[in-house]
C-alpha positions, 0 to 999 in steps of 0.5 A: 219413457220415464215413468215418474222418476226423479228429474234434475233441473237447474236451481232456477228452472223455467217451468211451464204449466199447461191447463187450458180449460175450464175455470173450475179445472184451473182452480183445482190446478192452482195447488200445482203452481203453488207447489212448484213455487215452494220447490223452486222459489227462484224459478220462472213459472208460466201457464198456458191457458185459454180466455176463460181461466185466464181471468182467475190466473192473472195476477197470481203471486206464484206466476211469472207469465200467463200465456193465453191461446186464441180461440180455435188455435188447434185448427190454425197452422198459423196459430200453431206456428206462433205458439211454437215460436213463443214457447220456444223463445221462453226456453222451458226446462220442463213442462207439467201437463195436469190436463193430460189430453191431446190439446194440453200435451200439444203445447207442451210438446211444441214448447221443446221442453226436455221433460214433459210430465203428464198423467199415465192412463187412465187419467192421461187420455188420448195422445197425451201419454205419448206426447209427454215423455214423463208419465206419473201413475197417480193415486188418491181419490181427489183430482187435486191429489192426482195433479199434485203428484206431477210435481213429485218427479221434480222433488216437489211437496205432493201433500200440502194443498195451497190455492193462493186464489188472487184477489183483484184490487178493485174486487172488494169494492165491487162486491160491496156494491153488489151486496148493497144493491141486492140487500145482502148486508148480513149472512146470505146464501150464494146459490149457483143453479147454472143453466137449467137442463145440463146433466150436472144441474139441479132443477130451478124449481128445487133451488127455489123451494130450497131458498124459500124454505131457508128464508122462512126458517132462518130468515137468511136471504139468498143471492142467485149467481149467474155468468152467461145470458142463459144462466141469467134466465135460470137465475131470474126464474129461481128468484121469481119462484122463490119470492121474498128474500131471494135476489138474482145477482146483477152482472158481475165480473169473475173477479167480483164473483170471487169477492162475493163468494168470500163474503157468502155464508155458504154456497149451494152449487152443482159440480162447476167452476163457482163451487171450486172457486168458493171452496178455494176461497174458504167458503163452506159449500153444499155440493150437489153431485149426480153424475160426477164423483164427489170423491174425485171432483168434490169441493176440496178441503174440510167443512163442506157437505156433499149431497148426491144421488143414487147413481154412480159412474163406473169411473170418475171420468165416465160420468157422461154415461149417467141417465138424464134424470140423475140429478132428480135423485137429489131430494130438496129435503136433503139439500135443506138439511145440509144447508141447515147444518152449515148455517148452525155451524156458522160462528156469526149465527 
């Protein structure tokens, strides 16, 4: 096994990235794609993913081909054979596996790539450190820094972070319509409460208290975002509880959501996909962190504020051991102060 040593590739290599899920994790992996494109301007770069993340990867300027796996592919011998056939036809020289789980290392192995680069334990888990034949012992607090170090054996830049988040051609007009329909014509907060009840989610009544206070103090309205029917119920509840100046968003596509987030003055969210989309788009974020480590999976880049509870997981990957009430340790007053600080910093104020 090669422990992160330098690898020699052709001048126009064919490289596969495997990052299957979820949307937020795919966003945090985009710097790997950008680093590979900088290192190999003439390379053929492909990405294997699942349907959710594919929506934000499609159209990325650094990507030559997007390979979307069907649902339940790991349980289907027929699908596995088809995946193997398709990947082998593309003749990859190397594969980079930032996810480093069994389900991501398996397509890398099926591809037949000579070099399969993944994370060493403990960040490489399950069978991944055995299926990958180049493992990298990573350092640095943030997951973006860990994943970027996988391009080190290929001679890539592991310091510069670029996301290059794609902008769909029709997204700006769709976002304009959403903002007109919800009366978000000037400064506004984007708020992502999720589906109330998850271990990482702050209660809907606290979100309502927060946005009501922001409206009465700064006269800045809030747009409550959602993506699933269950999240829509929570978004409507927050809007109903908060009252004036607060609207639940209409149904929006993921590409329209990105355009809306670009327009927002700031986003308030727990640790989930829209938070990382907003940070990648350059929108200031207030991140609410209870079970997960903000040093590891916080909104990447300067200008963000994290509010966290008092409990701390023994390791960034062991956050599921958190107590059920971990997000209740985050008081509304602290989140309000964080939002106020970013609103005062806004040059449009």
